C-alpha positions as CSV (number, residue, x, y, z in Angstrom):
1,M,15.3,7.4,-4.9
2,K,15.1,4.9,-7.6
3,T,11.8,5.1,-9.6
4,K,10.0,2.6,-11.9
5,I,7.2,2.8,-14.5
6,L,3.9,1.6,-13.0
7,G,2.8,-0.9,-15.7
8,R,0.7,0.4,-18.5
9,T,-0.1,3.7,-16.7
10,G,3.3,5.1,-17.7
11,L,3.5,6.8,-14.3
12,N,7.0,7.1,-12.9
13,V,6.7,6.2,-9.2
14,P,9.3,5.8,-6.4
15,I,10.1,2.3,-5.2
16,V,9.0,3.4,-1.7
17,G,5.9,5.6,-1.0
18,L,3.8,6.3,2.0
19,G,0.9,4.1,3.2
20,T,-1.6,5.9,5.5
21,A,-3.9,3.2,7.0
22,F,-2.4,3.9,10.5
23,I,-1.1,7.4,10.1
24,G,-1.1,9.6,13.2
25,I,-1.6,6.8,15.7
26,P,0.8,7.1,18.6
27,T,1.5,3.5,19.6
28,P,1.4,0.0,18.0
29,E,-1.1,-1.1,20.5
30,Q,-3.5,1.7,19.4
31,A,-2.8,0.8,15.8
32,A,-4.0,-2.8,16.4
33,R,-7.3,-1.4,17.6
34,E,-7.8,1.1,14.7
35,Y,-10.3,-1.0,12.8
36,K,-12.1,-2.5,15.8
37,G,-13.8,0.7,17.2
38,A,-13.3,4.4,17.2
39,S,-10.4,5.7,15.2
40,Q,-7.1,6.1,17.1
41,M,-5.7,8.7,14.6
42,I,-4.6,12.1,15.9
43,H,-5.1,14.7,13.2
44,E,-2.1,17.0,14.0
45,L,0.2,14.0,14.3
46,G,-1.0,12.6,11.0
47,V,-0.4,15.9,9.2
48,K,3.1,16.1,10.6
49,T,3.8,12.6,9.3
50,V,2.7,13.4,5.8
51,V,4.7,16.7,5.8
52,A,7.8,14.8,7.0
53,A,7.4,12.3,4.3
54,L,7.0,15.0,1.6
55,N,10.1,16.8,2.9
56,A,12.1,13.6,2.8
57,G,11.3,13.2,-0.9
58,C,8.1,11.1,-0.9
59,T,6.3,11.3,-4.2
60,L,3.6,8.6,-3.8
61,I,0.9,8.7,-1.1
62,D,-1.7,6.0,-0.8
63,T,-4.9,6.3,1.2
64,A,-8.6,5.2,1.3
65,V,-11.9,6.6,2.3
66,I,-12.1,4.2,5.2
67,Y,-8.7,5.0,6.7
68,G,-9.6,6.8,9.9
69,R,-13.1,7.1,8.5
70,T,-12.0,9.8,6.1
71,Q,-9.5,11.3,8.5
72,S,-6.5,10.1,6.6
73,E,-7.6,11.9,3.4
74,K,-8.2,15.1,5.4
75,M,-4.7,14.9,6.9
76,I,-3.1,14.4,3.5
77,G,-5.1,17.3,2.0
78,E,-3.9,19.6,4.8
79,A,-0.3,18.5,4.4
80,L,-0.4,19.0,0.6
81,Q,-1.7,22.6,1.2
82,L,1.2,23.2,3.6
83,C,3.8,22.0,1.0
84,P,2.5,23.2,-2.3
85,K,5.7,22.9,-4.3
86,L,6.3,19.3,-3.1
87,A,2.6,18.5,-3.6
88,K,2.9,19.2,-7.3
89,Q,5.5,16.3,-7.6
90,C,3.4,13.9,-5.6
91,I,1.0,11.2,-6.8
92,V,-2.0,10.6,-4.5
93,T,-4.1,7.5,-4.7
94,T,-7.3,6.5,-2.9
95,K,-9.8,3.7,-2.7
96,V,-13.6,3.5,-2.8
97,G,-16.4,1.0,-2.4
98,K,-16.0,0.0,1.2
99,C,-18.4,1.9,3.5
100,L,-17.4,3.7,6.7
101,D,-18.9,1.0,8.9
102,L,-16.1,-1.2,7.5
103,S,-18.3,-4.2,7.0
104,T,-20.5,-3.3,4.0
105,F,-19.8,-2.3,0.4
106,N,-21.7,-0.1,-2.1
107,Y,-20.8,-0.3,-5.7
108,N,-23.6,1.7,-7.2
109,A,-23.0,4.7,-9.4
110,D,-24.4,7.5,-7.2
111,F,-22.4,6.3,-4.1
112,I,-19.2,5.8,-6.1
113,T,-19.5,9.2,-7.8
114,R,-20.2,11.0,-4.5
115,S,-17.4,9.1,-2.8
116,V,-14.8,10.2,-5.4
117,E,-16.0,13.8,-5.3
118,E,-15.9,13.9,-1.5
119,S,-12.3,12.4,-1.6
120,L,-11.3,15.1,-4.0
121,A,-12.6,17.8,-1.6
122,R,-10.9,16.3,1.4
123,L,-7.6,15.8,-0.5
124,K,-7.9,19.3,-2.0
125,L,-7.2,17.9,-5.5
126,K,-8.7,18.4,-8.9
127,R,-7.9,14.9,-10.0
128,I,-6.9,11.6,-8.4
129,E,-4.3,9.8,-10.3
130,I,-5.5,6.3,-9.3
131,V,-8.7,5.2,-7.6
132,Y,-8.8,1.6,-6.5
133,V,-11.8,-0.7,-6.0
134,H,-11.4,-1.5,-2.3
135,D,-11.6,-5.0,-0.8
136,A,-14.1,-6.5,-3.3
137,M,-14.4,-9.7,-1.3
138,G,-17.8,-11.2,-1.9
139,A,-18.7,-9.0,-4.9
140,S,-19.9,-10.7,-8.1
141,M,-18.6,-9.7,-11.5
142,Q,-22.0,-8.1,-12.0
143,D,-21.5,-6.0,-8.9
144,L,-18.3,-4.8,-10.3
145,F,-18.8,-4.6,-14.1
146,G,-22.5,-4.2,-14.5
147,K,-24.0,-1.0,-15.9
148,G,-24.2,1.6,-13.3
149,K,-21.8,-0.3,-11.0
150,I,-18.3,0.6,-9.8
151,V,-16.1,0.1,-12.8
152,D,-18.7,1.7,-15.1
153,S,-18.9,4.7,-12.7
154,L,-15.1,5.0,-12.5
155,R,-14.9,5.0,-16.3
156,I,-17.3,7.9,-16.4
157,L,-15.3,9.8,-13.8
158,Q,-12.2,9.2,-16.0
159,K,-14.0,10.8,-18.9
160,R,-14.8,13.8,-16.7
161,G,-11.1,14.1,-15.8
162,L,-11.6,13.4,-12.1
163,V,-9.8,10.0,-12.2
164,R,-6.9,9.1,-14.3
165,F,-6.5,5.3,-13.8
166,I,-8.4,2.6,-12.0
167,G,-7.1,-0.3,-10.0
168,T,-8.0,-3.1,-7.6
169,A,-6.8,-3.2,-3.9
170,S,-7.8,-6.2,-1.9
171,N,-6.5,-7.8,1.3
172,D,-7.5,-11.1,-0.3
173,P,-4.9,-12.2,-2.8
174,E,-7.3,-14.5,-4.6
175,V,-9.8,-11.6,-5.2
176,N,-7.0,-9.4,-6.5
177,A,-5.9,-12.2,-8.8
178,D,-9.4,-12.7,-10.1
179,L,-9.7,-8.9,-10.9
180,I,-6.2,-8.6,-12.4
181,E,-6.9,-11.5,-14.7
182,T,-9.9,-9.6,-16.3
183,G,-7.4,-7.1,-17.8
184,E,-9.8,-4.3,-16.8
185,F,-7.6,-2.7,-14.2
186,D,-4.5,-0.6,-14.8
187,V,-2.9,-1.0,-11.3
188,A,-3.2,-3.3,-8.3
189,V,-2.3,-2.8,-4.6
190,V,-1.1,-6.2,-3.5
191,C,-1.3,-7.2,0.1
192,E,-0.6,-10.6,1.8
193,A,1.1,-11.9,-1.3
194,W,4.6,-10.4,-1.7
195,S,7.4,-10.0,0.8
196,L,10.6,-11.8,2.0
197,L,8.2,-14.1,3.9
198,N,5.4,-14.5,1.4
199,Q,5.6,-15.2,-2.3
200,L,2.0,-16.2,-3.0
201,A,1.9,-13.7,-5.9
202,Y,4.0,-16.1,-8.0
203,K,0.9,-18.4,-8.4
204,R,-1.6,-16.0,-10.1
205,I,-1.0,-12.3,-9.5
206,L,2.4,-11.9,-11.2
207,P,1.5,-14.0,-14.3
208,A,-1.8,-12.0,-14.8
209,A,-0.1,-8.7,-14.1
210,E,2.6,-9.5,-16.7
211,R,0.1,-10.6,-19.2
212,H,-2.0,-7.4,-19.0
213,N,0.9,-5.1,-17.9
214,V,-0.8,-4.2,-14.7
215,G,1.4,-2.1,-12.4
216,L,1.8,-3.6,-8.9
217,V,2.2,-1.7,-5.7
218,I,3.0,-3.7,-2.6
219,A,1.2,-3.1,0.7
220,A,2.5,-4.4,4.1
221,P,5.9,-5.1,2.6
222,L,7.5,-5.0,6.1
223,E,5.0,-7.5,7.5
224,R,3.6,-5.2,10.2
225,G,7.1,-4.1,11.2
226,L,8.8,-7.5,11.7
227,L,11.0,-6.9,8.6
228,A,11.9,-3.5,9.8
229,T,13.2,-4.3,13.3
230,G,13.4,-8.1,13.5
231,P,11.5,-9.9,16.4
232,V,10.7,-7.7,19.3
233,H,9.7,-9.3,22.6
234,N,6.0,-9.1,23.4
235,M,5.3,-7.0,20.2
236,I,1.7,-7.1,18.9
237,Y,1.7,-7.5,15.2
238,D,-1.7,-6.5,13.8
239,D,-3.3,-9.4,11.8
240,R,-0.2,-11.6,12.1
241,N,0.6,-14.6,14.2
242,F,4.2,-15.4,13.4
243,S,5.5,-18.8,14.3
244,Q,8.7,-19.3,16.3
245,T,10.2,-20.9,13.1
246,C,9.3,-17.7,11.2
247,L,10.7,-15.4,13.9
248,E,14.0,-17.4,14.0
249,H,14.2,-17.2,10.2
250,V,13.8,-13.4,10.3
251,V,16.7,-13.3,12.8
252,K,18.9,-14.9,10.1
253,I,17.9,-12.3,7.6
254,K,18.6,-9.5,10.2
255,K,22.1,-11.0,10.8
256,L,22.9,-11.1,7.1
257,C,21.8,-7.4,6.8
258,E,24.0,-6.4,9.7
259,K,26.9,-8.3,8.1
260,H,26.5,-6.2,4.9
261,G,25.8,-3.0,6.8
262,I,22.3,-2.7,5.3
263,S,19.1,-1.9,7.2
264,M,16.6,-4.8,7.1
265,A,13.9,-2.4,6.1
266,A,15.9,-1.4,3.0
267,A,16.4,-5.0,2.1
268,A,12.7,-5.9,2.6
269,L,11.4,-2.9,0.6
270,Q,13.9,-3.0,-2.2
271,W,13.6,-6.8,-2.7
272,C,9.9,-6.4,-3.5
273,T,10.6,-4.0,-6.4
274,R,13.3,-6.2,-7.9
275,H,10.6,-8.0,-9.8
276,P,10.0,-6.2,-13.1
277,Q,6.2,-5.9,-12.7
278,V,6.4,-4.5,-9.1
279,A,7.0,-0.7,-9.3
280,S,6.5,0.4,-5.7
281,T,5.9,-0.4,-2.0
282,I,3.7,1.6,0.4
283,P,4.8,0.7,3.9
284,G,2.5,2.2,6.5
285,A,3.8,4.9,8.8
286,R,2.2,6.0,12.1
287,L,4.8,8.7,12.9
288,P,7.0,11.2,11.1
289,E,10.2,9.3,12.0
290,E,8.7,6.1,10.6
291,A,7.8,7.8,7.3
292,V,11.3,9.3,7.0
293,S,13.0,6.1,7.9
294,N,11.0,4.2,5.2
295,I,12.0,6.8,2.5
296,K,15.6,6.6,3.5
297,A,15.4,2.8,3.3
298,G,14.3,3.2,-0.3
299,E,17.3,5.3,-1.1
300,M,20.0,3.0,0.4
301,E,22.4,1.6,-2.1
302,I,22.5,-2.2,-2.0
303,P,25.2,-4.2,-3.8
304,E,24.3,-7.2,-6.0
305,S,26.5,-9.4,-3.7
306,F,23.9,-8.9,-0.9
307,W,21.1,-10.1,-3.1
308,D,23.1,-13.2,-3.9
309,D,23.6,-13.9,-0.2
310,L,20.0,-13.2,0.6
311,K,18.5,-15.5,-2.1
312,P,18.7,-18.7,0.1
313,L,16.8,-16.9,2.9
314,I,13.8,-15.9,0.8
315,R,11.1,-18.3,2.0
316,N,7.3,-18.5,1.8
317,F,5.4,-18.8,5.1
318,E,1.7,-19.3,4.7
319,K,-0.6,-17.1,6.7
320,G,-2.1,-19.0,9.6
321,N,0.6,-21.6,9.3
322,G,3.8,-19.6,10.1
323,R,2.8,-16.0,9.5
């Protein structure tokens, strides 16, 4: 698979990695309920999914403390133990700050230090390559950058050799933009701002990332699966309400992909990383076959003629008004 340098970190990452927010969840309907009650993740299925990704050549795995209320990290840790040779080639990243009740945050030193140490234990690692500040919506700059707060704590963990780089990961593009603009973060996981259906990142995120050489990793690049399969009748797309206009537009993209003999997932994932500042995508996978399919999509050769034909179909649909 093609790789790129992740901004100023210098890390060489694949253009497609593995997102694990919904790992080990059997059905899309269950995935839509994952953050509204008890976790729907099945441990054995999640482990199989990570192992399948590793065997398919995955070298970037992204997780978070809250994914499955720590279950995702445990699954990844077990899978890495089962595949020690492949594990040595894999970069694992996680996120801290958001509490397990999913509605509160804790940016104080003791909590952050303990959180990272517990993540290391679950992942069975001696060091985490990237730790992200997770969903800092509502946090003040003092909450983030004050003495004894999250960034200060992560810097201390860097000096201890437990964390290599720090980043921001937020579902709110404006919060991500605010934090990237500080120049304090090495990397950012960008959600809700960069896909074939959403180019909000052009406004603030990309200019700030270019200015500070912040490496960008794109979450939800397949728009909850719509850009992997095209519209599916009665499908529930978590956190999306696609308009009929948007769905019809996706059909046009799908037909163009079919004309060129290219999978739509390959087009959607690889388009994201054509921008120089975007190094990787982390599409979520519930099942082993999804993880493998995403990795293969990243490996597909796509001629420049396809990108020329696709350009007129790249369109921004605002969330809540089309998406």
